[in-house]
C-alpha positions as CSV (number, residue, x, y, z in Angstrom):
1,M,-2.8,-21.5,-0.4
2,I,-2.5,-19.5,-3.7
3,N,-1.7,-15.8,-3.1
4,D,-3.1,-13.0,-5.3
5,R,0.1,-12.6,-7.2
6,E,0.3,-16.2,-8.2
7,F,-3.4,-16.2,-9.1
8,L,-3.1,-13.1,-11.4
9,L,0.2,-14.2,-12.9
10,G,-1.3,-17.6,-13.6
11,A,-4.2,-16.0,-15.5
12,A,-1.8,-14.0,-17.7
13,F,0.3,-17.2,-18.4
14,Y,-2.9,-19.1,-19.2
15,R,-3.8,-16.7,-21.9
16,L,-0.3,-16.7,-23.3
17,I,0.0,-20.5,-23.6
18,N,-3.5,-21.0,-24.9
19,F,-3.3,-18.4,-27.6
20,G,-2.9,-20.9,-30.4
21,E,0.7,-20.9,-31.3
22,K,3.5,-22.9,-29.7
23,V,5.2,-20.7,-27.1
24,T,8.4,-21.2,-25.2
25,I,8.6,-19.3,-21.9
26,T,11.9,-19.0,-20.1
27,H,12.0,-17.4,-16.6
28,L,15.0,-15.0,-16.2
29,P,15.3,-15.0,-12.4
30,N,19.0,-14.1,-12.7
31,L,17.9,-10.7,-14.0
32,H,14.6,-10.3,-12.1
33,S,12.0,-12.5,-10.7
34,A,9.3,-10.9,-12.9
35,L,11.1,-11.2,-16.2
36,Y,10.4,-13.8,-18.9
37,F,11.7,-14.6,-22.3
38,V,8.9,-15.6,-24.7
39,E,9.6,-17.1,-28.1
40,T,7.5,-18.4,-31.0
41,K,8.5,-19.4,-34.5
42,S,8.4,-15.8,-35.6
43,T,8.9,-13.6,-32.5
44,K,11.2,-13.2,-29.5
45,S,10.2,-10.9,-26.7
46,V,11.0,-10.2,-23.1
47,I,8.2,-9.4,-20.7
48,L,8.3,-7.7,-17.3
49,F,5.2,-8.4,-15.2
50,K,3.8,-5.8,-12.9
51,I,0.8,-6.7,-10.8
52,S,-1.8,-4.5,-9.0
53,T,-4.2,-6.2,-6.6
54,K,-6.4,-3.1,-6.3
55,P,-9.9,-4.2,-7.3
56,K,-10.9,-1.2,-9.4
57,S,-9.6,1.4,-11.8
58,S,-7.2,3.2,-11.6
59,W,-4.2,1.0,-10.9
60,S,-0.8,2.4,-10.0
61,F,2.5,0.8,-10.8
62,S,5.9,1.9,-9.6
63,F,9.3,0.5,-10.6
64,S,12.0,-0.8,-8.4
65,N,15.8,-0.3,-8.6
66,G,16.0,-4.1,-9.3
67,E,13.7,-3.8,-12.3
68,E,15.6,-0.8,-13.6
69,L,18.9,-2.6,-13.4
70,A,17.4,-5.7,-14.9
71,L,16.1,-3.8,-17.9
72,N,19.5,-2.1,-18.4
73,I,21.2,-5.5,-18.4
74,L,18.5,-7.0,-20.6
75,H,19.2,-4.6,-23.4
76,K,22.8,-5.7,-23.5
77,E,22.2,-9.4,-23.2
78,Y,19.1,-9.6,-25.4
79,F,20.0,-6.9,-27.9
80,G,17.3,-6.2,-30.5
81,V,14.6,-8.3,-28.7
82,S,11.3,-6.5,-28.1
83,V,10.6,-5.6,-24.5
84,F,7.1,-5.4,-23.0
85,I,5.8,-4.2,-19.7
86,V,2.8,-6.3,-18.8
87,L,0.5,-4.6,-16.3
88,V,-1.9,-7.0,-14.7
89,C,-4.8,-4.8,-13.5
90,H,-6.2,-7.2,-10.8
91,K,-9.1,-9.1,-12.3
92,D,-10.0,-6.4,-14.8
93,G,-7.5,-7.5,-17.4
94,I,-4.0,-7.0,-18.7
95,C,-2.5,-3.9,-20.2
96,C,0.5,-4.7,-22.3
97,L,2.9,-1.9,-23.4
98,R,6.0,-1.9,-25.6
99,E,8.8,-0.5,-23.5
100,D,9.2,2.5,-25.9
101,L,5.6,3.5,-25.3
102,L,6.2,3.4,-21.6
103,W,9.2,5.8,-22.0
104,S,7.0,8.2,-24.1
105,I,5.2,9.2,-20.9
106,L,8.1,9.1,-18.5
107,D,11.0,11.4,-17.9
108,T,13.9,9.9,-19.9
109,D,16.4,11.9,-17.8
110,A,15.2,10.5,-14.5
111,K,15.7,7.0,-13.1
112,L,12.9,4.6,-13.8
113,S,12.8,3.6,-10.2
114,S,11.8,7.1,-9.2
115,Q,8.8,7.1,-11.5
116,H,5.3,5.5,-11.6
117,I,2.5,5.1,-14.0
118,S,-1.3,4.8,-13.6
119,V,-3.7,2.7,-15.7
120,S,-7.4,3.3,-15.9
121,R,-10.3,1.9,-17.9
122,Q,-13.9,2.8,-18.3
123,L,-16.5,0.0,-18.6
124,R,-16.1,-1.7,-22.0
125,G,-13.3,0.7,-22.9
126,S,-9.6,0.5,-23.6
127,Y,-6.8,1.2,-21.1
128,H,-5.5,4.7,-20.6
129,V,-2.0,4.9,-19.3
130,T,-0.7,8.0,-17.6
131,G,2.8,8.8,-16.5
132,L,4.8,11.6,-15.0
133,G,2.8,14.8,-14.4
134,K,-0.4,13.2,-15.6
135,Q,1.0,12.9,-19.1
136,K,-1.2,10.5,-21.0
137,M,0.0,8.1,-23.6
138,Q,-1.2,9.2,-27.0
139,Q,-2.9,5.9,-27.8
140,T,-5.1,3.7,-25.7
141,V,-4.3,0.1,-25.2
142,P,-7.1,-2.4,-26.2
143,Q,-8.1,-4.7,-23.4
144,N,-7.8,-7.6,-25.7
145,N,-4.2,-6.9,-26.9
146,W,-2.7,-9.5,-24.5
147,P,-1.0,-11.7,-25.6
148,S,-1.6,-11.0,-29.3
149,I,0.7,-8.0,-29.3
150,I,3.8,-10.1,-28.5
151,L,2.9,-13.2,-30.4
152,L,1.4,-12.0,-33.8
153,S,3.5,-9.2,-35.1
154,K,7.1,-9.7,-36.2
155,K,7.8,-6.2,-35.2
156,N,5.7,-6.5,-32.1
157,G,3.9,-3.2,-32.6
158,Y,0.3,-1.9,-32.6
159,E,-1.2,-2.5,-36.0
């Protein structure tokens, strides 16, 4: 039987490998079971998958001690590589954030594992990401930015 996590992760990978450019995906289970190194001819990125099985908006995501440790190690072992947090919002879609945007709505003095974020989306709208104290990310995240954000731009930014 396929569980919800496998089903939703499979959908994210399906979009990634069928985007049109050759993609190499390497699982990084020695750091964390939800971390993957993604490489194309022109980009190198690391993605951390977070999955919510809640059927409707808003979706909450918290971070574990293991994820926090993995991200800290990752920055030393993969220095200079773009890091993305991929928030799979059940069957609604995928909200992909550069790690620096995540930190723009979190307390940089607190441990990541003590914080959480919320993602919401109105019908036909973009994703709104909220962090600590209901602080909203300044920009919305287009529903169709996955996986183009990590595959098309050399600097892996929002264009």
